[in-house]
DOZA-337312 format. One record per residue (C-alpha): residue number from 0; residue in three letters; x, y, z. Coordinates in pm, whole numbers, padded with zeros to 5 digits. Each point is the difference from the previous one (the first is absolute). Layout:
BEGIN
- num, residu, xx, yy, zz
- NUM, ALA, X, Y, Z
...
//
This chain:
BEGIN
- num, residu, xx, yy, zz
- 0, MET, 03748, 06756, 02913
- 1, LYS, 00071, -00024, -00395
- 2, LYS, -00263, 00246, -00157
- 3, LYS, -00092, -00276, -00281
- 4, ILE, -00216, -00222, 00104
- 5, GLY, -00001, -00355, -00203
- 6, ILE, -00338, -00191, -00013
- 7, CYS, -00062, -00378, -00059
- 8, GLY, -00273, -00254, 00081
- 9, ILE, 00019, -00339, 00140
- 10, PRO, -00346, -00199, -00133
- 11, SER, -00012, -00284, 00181
- 12, SER, -00158, -00142, 00289
- 13, LEU, 00166, -00329, 00075
- 14, GLY, 00140, 00113, 00336
- 15, CYS, -00354, 00010, 00182
- 16, ALA, -00328, -00212, 00009
- 17, LEU, -00215, 00244, -00224
- 18, PRO, 00055, 00076, -00359
- 19, GLY, -00115, 00333, 00002
- 20, THR, 00336, 00180, 00106
- 21, LYS, 00149, -00088, -00406
- 22, ASN, -00260, 00271, -00074
- 23, GLY, 00158, 00245, 00244
- 24, PRO, 00233, 00172, -00243
- 25, ASN, -00232, 00073, -00253
- 26, ALA, -00216, 00120, 00258
- 27, LEU, 00158, 00291, 00130
- 28, ARG, 00134, 00096, -00322
- 29, GLN, -00382, 00022, -00127
- 30, ALA, -00058, 00223, 00345
- 31, GLY, 00260, 00223, -00121
- 32, LEU, 00276, -00057, 00180
- 33, ILE, 00219, 00122, -00298
- 34, GLY, -00100, 00326, -00099
- 35, GLN, -00050, 00102, 00355
- 36, ILE, 00401, -00038, 00050
- 37, THR, 00153, 00343, -00061
- 38, LEU, 00347, -00098, 00017
- 39, PRO, 00164, -00110, -00335
- 40, HIS, -00091, -00319, -00057
- 41, HIS, 00005, -00318, -00217
- 42, ASP, -00224, -00327, -00020
- 43, PHE, 00211, -00278, -00074
- 44, GLY, -00333, -00239, -00003
- 45, ASP, -00045, -00369, 00088
- 46, VAL, 00245, -00236, 00095
- 47, GLN, -00112, -00287, -00234
- 48, GLU, -00072, -00284, 00096
- 49, PRO, 00325, -00255, -00028
- 50, GLN, -00068, -00208, -00294
- 51, GLU, 00180, -00354, 00231
- 52, TYR, -00004, -00073, 00303
- 53, PRO, 00286, -00178, 00235
- 54, LYS, -00073, -00311, 00106
- 55, PHE, 00019, -00103, 00381
- 56, ASN, 00008, -00344, 00143
- 57, SER, -00068, 00148, 00348
- 58, LYS, -00300, 00233, 00009
- 59, ASP, -00036, -00034, 00377
- 60, ASN, -00245, 00212, 00139
- 61, ALA, -00010, 00266, -00261
- 62, LYS, -00241, 00020, -00251
- 63, HIS, 00083, 00108, -00340
- 64, LEU, 00378, 00007, 00115
- 65, ASP, 00107, -00123, -00422
- 66, ALA, -00221, 00346, -00139
- 67, LEU, 00089, 00268, 00270
- 68, THR, 00382, -00093, -00003
- 69, ALA, 00000, 00052, -00347
- 70, TRP, -00262, 00328, 00055
- 71, ASN, 00230, 00177, 00256
- 72, THR, 00319, -00086, -00218
- 73, ALA, -00156, 00214, -00273
- 74, LEU, -00146, 00249, 00199
- 75, TYR, 00367, 00019, 00172
- 76, GLU, 00127, 00047, -00365
- 77, LYS, -00238, 00282, -00072
- 78, VAL, 00051, 00192, 00257
- 79, GLU, 00391, -00045, 00053
- 80, GLU, -00050, 00192, -00400
- 81, ILE, -00230, 00260, 00097
- 82, ILE, 00268, 00075, 00297
- 83, ASN, 00337, -00016, -00276
- 84, ARG, -00236, 00245, -00171
- 85, GLY, 00006, 00295, 00230
- 86, TYR, -00353, -00053, 00153
- 87, ALA, -00170, -00059, 00356
- 88, PRO, -00208, -00325, -00065
- 89, LEU, -00358, -00016, 00116
- 90, VAL, -00134, -00347, -00044
- 91, LEU, -00363, -00053, -00037
- 92, GLY, -00105, -00347, 00124
- 93, GLY, -00108, -00266, 00011
- 94, ASP, 00023, -00224, 00332
- 95, HIS, 00241, 00127, 00243
- 96, ALA, 00207, -00366, -00058
- 97, TYR, 00174, 00285, -00306
- 98, ALA, 00150, 00150, 00272
- 99, MET, 00277, -00218, -00072
- 100, GLY, 00065, 00093, -00310
- 101, SER, -00041, 00360, 00041
- 102, LEU, 00190, 00072, 00333
- 103, GLY, 00288, -00259, -00072
- 104, ALA, 00082, 00230, -00315
- 105, VAL, -00018, 00301, 00215
- 106, GLY, 00158, -00138, 00293
- 107, HIS, 00322, -00182, -00212
- 108, HIS, 00039, 00349, -00183
- 109, CYS, 00015, 00199, 00353
- 110, MET, 00273, -00271, 00079
- 111, LYS, 00177, 00061, -00333
- 112, ASN, -00021, 00405, 00071
- 113, ASN, 00098, -00006, 00344
- 114, LYS, -00379, 00144, 00079
- 115, ASP, -00161, -00079, 00375
- 116, LEU, -00377, -00149, -00109
- 117, LEU, -00225, 00085, 00236
- 118, VAL, -00324, -00191, -00116
- 119, ILE, -00367, 00133, 00132
- 120, TRP, -00212, -00351, 00038
- 121, PHE, -00374, 00099, 00008
- 122, ASP, -00222, -00292, 00041
- 123, ALA, -00275, -00200, 00208
- 124, HIS, 00268, -00269, -00023
- 125, THR, 00404, -00058, 00090
- 126, ASP, 00015, -00230, -00328
- 127, PHE, 00275, -00153, 00187
- 128, ASN, -00155, -00385, -00011
- 129, THR, 00275, -00324, -00144
- 130, PRO, -00224, -00272, -00130
- 131, GLU, 00105, -00192, 00317
- 132, THR, -00265, 00247, 00200
- 133, SER, -00205, 00120, -00273
- 134, PRO, -00349, -00069, 00037
- 135, THR, -00125, -00008, -00384
- 136, GLY, 00320, -00061, -00183
- 137, ASN, -00058, 00385, -00163
- 138, ILE, 00310, 00144, -00087
- 139, HIS, -00107, 00347, 00058
- 140, GLY, 00054, -00039, 00349
- 141, MET, 00314, -00092, -00048
- 142, PRO, 00180, 00279, -00172
- 143, VAL, 00201, 00156, 00332
- 144, ARG, 00146, -00305, 00103
- 145, VAL, 00131, -00102, -00354
- 146, LEU, 00191, 00297, -00032
- 147, THR, 00133, -00005, 00280
- 148, GLY, 00112, -00361, -00083
- 149, GLN, -00252, -00285, 00134
- 150, GLY, -00263, -00191, -00178
- 151, PRO, -00053, -00173, -00287
- 152, ALA, 00326, -00070, -00203
- 153, PRO, -00042, 00087, -00336
- 154, LEU, -00078, 00336, 00123
- 155, VAL, 00239, 00047, 00263
- 156, ASN, 00265, -00106, -00236
- 157, PHE, -00116, 00246, -00292
- 158, ILE, 00025, 00301, 00315
- 159, LYS, 00348, -00139, 00068
- 160, ASP, 00135, -00058, -00387
- 161, LYS, -00141, 00334, -00065
- 162, GLY, 00247, 00211, 00238
- 163, GLY, -00072, -00124, 00401
- 164, PHE, -00261, 00016, 00258
- 165, LEU, -00180, 00286, 00114
- 166, ALA, 00048, 00104, 00381
- 167, GLU, -00239, -00040, 00246
- 168, ASN, 00010, 00342, 00161
- 169, ILE, -00049, 00183, -00328
- 170, PHE, -00395, -00097, 00044
- 171, ASN, -00221, 00273, 00202
- 172, MET, -00371, -00119, 00000
- 173, ILE, -00316, 00145, 00026
- 174, GLY, -00355, -00100, 00079
- 175, ILE, 00092, -00368, 00099
- 176, ARG, -00309, -00156, 00127
- 177, SER, -00041, -00344, -00156
- 178, VAL, 00339, -00280, 00094
- 179, ASP, 00023, -00331, -00038
- 180, GLU, 00062, -00219, 00327
- 181, GLY, 00331, -00139, -00140
- 182, GLU, 00094, 00304, -00196
- 183, GLN, -00053, 00175, 00336
- 184, ILE, 00263, -00149, 00176
- 185, ALA, 00247, 00049, -00271
- 186, VAL, -00137, 00356, -00048
- 187, ASP, 00109, 00127, 00428
- 188, GLN, 00342, -00182, -00063
- 189, SER, 00069, 00202, -00325
- 190, GLN, 00141, 00365, 00013
- 191, MET, -00286, 00163, -00179
- 192, SER, -00134, 00243, 00155
- 193, VAL, -00369, -00089, -00082
- 194, PHE, -00280, 00242, 00165
- 195, THR, -00345, -00158, 00014
- 196, MET, -00354, 00178, 00011
- 197, ALA, -00005, -00061, 00408
- 198, ASP, 00377, 00175, -00011
- 199, VAL, -00147, 00297, -00262
- 200, ARG, -00344, 00058, 00267
- 201, GLN, 00236, 00025, 00316
- 202, GLN, 00291, 00188, -00152
- 203, GLY, -00176, 00218, -00241
- 204, ILE, 00114, 00001, -00377
- 205, ASP, 00222, 00293, 00043
- 206, GLN, 00185, -00145, 00197
- 207, VAL, 00013, -00339, -00151
- 208, LEU, 00137, 00258, -00337
- 209, GLU, 00249, 00147, 00209
- 210, THR, 00140, -00303, 00133
- 211, ILE, 00014, -00130, -00338
- 212, PHE, 00172, 00330, -00185
- 213, ALA, 00276, 00053, 00232
- 214, LYS, 00142, -00294, -00143
- 215, VAL, 00035, 00244, -00303
- 216, THR, 00322, 00130, -00089
- 217, ASN, 00083, 00192, -00358
- 218, ASN, 00159, -00310, -00121
- 219, THR, -00371, -00213, 00038
- 220, HIS, -00200, -00126, -00223
- 221, ILE, -00347, -00066, 00095
- 222, HIS, -00196, -00332, -00180
- 223, PHE, -00339, 00061, 00032
- 224, SER, -00209, -00298, -00025
- 225, PHE, -00341, 00065, 00044
- 226, ASP, -00237, -00268, 00050
- 227, ILE, -00377, 00155, -00042
- 228, ASP, -00098, -00223, 00292
- 229, GLY, 00175, 00183, 00235
- 230, ILE, -00266, 00249, -00027
- 231, ASP, -00395, -00117, 00152
- 232, PRO, -00197, -00177, -00180
- 233, SER, -00277, 00228, 00034
- 234, LEU, 00196, 00251, -00191
- 235, ALA, 00205, -00229, -00217
- 236, PRO, -00265, -00318, -00061
- 237, GLY, 00181, -00095, -00369
- 238, VAL, 00313, -00212, 00130
- 239, GLY, 00147, -00377, 00006
- 240, THR, -00062, -00059, 00340
- 241, PRO, -00182, 00292, 00212
- 242, VAL, 00055, -00003, 00396
- 243, GLU, -00229, 00176, 00238
- 244, HIS, 00115, 00322, 00217
- 245, GLY, 00252, 00155, -00209
- 246, LEU, 00192, 00331, -00060
- 247, SER, -00244, 00273, -00061
- 248, LEU, 00004, 00257, -00255
- 249, GLU, 00152, 00264, 00216
- 250, GLN, 00283, -00203, 00110
- 251, THR, 00034, -00143, -00358
- 252, GLN, 00051, 00321, -00137
- 253, LYS, 00250, 00092, 00291
- 254, VAL, 00171, -00285, -00138
- 255, PHE, 00049, 00143, -00322
- 256, GLN, 00072, 00354, 00102
- 257, ALA, 00249, -00156, 00191
- 258, ILE, 00169, -00161, -00283
- 259, LYS, -00023, 00257, -00224
- 260, GLN, 00187, 00312, 00235
- 261, SER, 00262, -00239, 00073
- 262, GLY, 00073, 00035, -00337
- 263, ARG, 00213, -00338, -00007
- 264, LEU, -00224, -00190, -00163
- 265, GLY, 00143, -00211, -00298
- 266, SER, -00256, -00296, -00078
- 267, MET, -00358, -00099, 00037
- 268, ASP, -00230, -00266, -00056
- 269, VAL, -00375, -00053, 00019
- 270, VAL, -00185, -00289, 00079
- 271, GLU, -00296, -00273, 00062
- 272, LEU, -00242, 00287, -00163
- 273, ASN, -00268, -00269, -00085
- 274, PRO, -00261, 00148, -00247
- 275, ASP, -00248, -00292, -00002
- 276, THR, -00036, 00062, 00400
- 277, ASP, 00000, 00363, -00030
- 278, ASN, -00297, 00257, 00029
- 279, GLN, -00045, 00202, -00351
- 280, ASP, 00351, 00058, -00014
- 281, GLN, 00035, 00113, 00405
- 282, THR, 00329, -00156, 00063
- 283, ALA, 00140, 00067, -00303
- 284, LYS, -00098, 00364, -00033
- 285, LEU, 00154, 00072, 00375
- 286, ALA, 00304, -00160, -00067
- 287, VAL, 00051, 00236, -00294
- 288, GLU, -00043, 00236, 00209
- 289, LEU, 00268, -00062, 00249
- 290, VAL, 00228, -00132, -00279
- 291, SER, 00001, 00296, -00203
- 292, SER, 00055, 00230, 00287
- 293, LEU, 00321, -00122, 00076
- 294, PHE, 00091, 00048, -00417
- 295, THR, -00129, 00391, -00050
- 296, GLU, 00247, 00323, 00037
//
């Protein structure tokens, strides 16, 4: 892992149904995240709202497609800049639709530098929808499908043109418990490693982590996409799309400990914090405690 952390925020919630996640970056900073990071770091501020959006003729079943393409392009360029300046990017969301810009930039960096990218996708959802399978048209349910080559054409073309699609088999998902019907068919046919909450209960979190981290080598770059709704909403109510029966605090801490102990963390997203639905900053404070634990000596 690089010893310098480059932080940036993406203050937008256009990918989800509730607007509050746009305030996630500010809430994480207000809860003390930056001050809790003891490794050398620099806060690059928030990605600025694009001044103009492309105009696509076909929107399909993909809400805010114009704006989300522009926002993701801007985030991609910011993450690319952070990496090129020698920092490990820590992106504060915002909803999970912005994984397209963040993980897209990280994935293409790994391709260019012959690094083996391994994604840990901590989430209640697989985010593997297309407009055809999505019941809502909310794009925060589509980023993994876009990154691997299917979905709304403007976003798919954006990833393709920037450097190509990511392989399905690099994705390792933990905490899954809400998958749409058509999406489930695609997940079952994919090469992703998906550990549902039923798997976690049956195997135990230790066995799940052992299976995932057996893939890690000295050439591995871990990208940790931390959707806070992977945690049970009794512990983390302030999220964009809460789903009951999630990961416990102990299970979540074990995930974070395994990532830190691997020494291979190279980039991270923190997404779906919604201060509007939080309970006295309970979720923001928990997120700060967890995230900062990765970036201390």
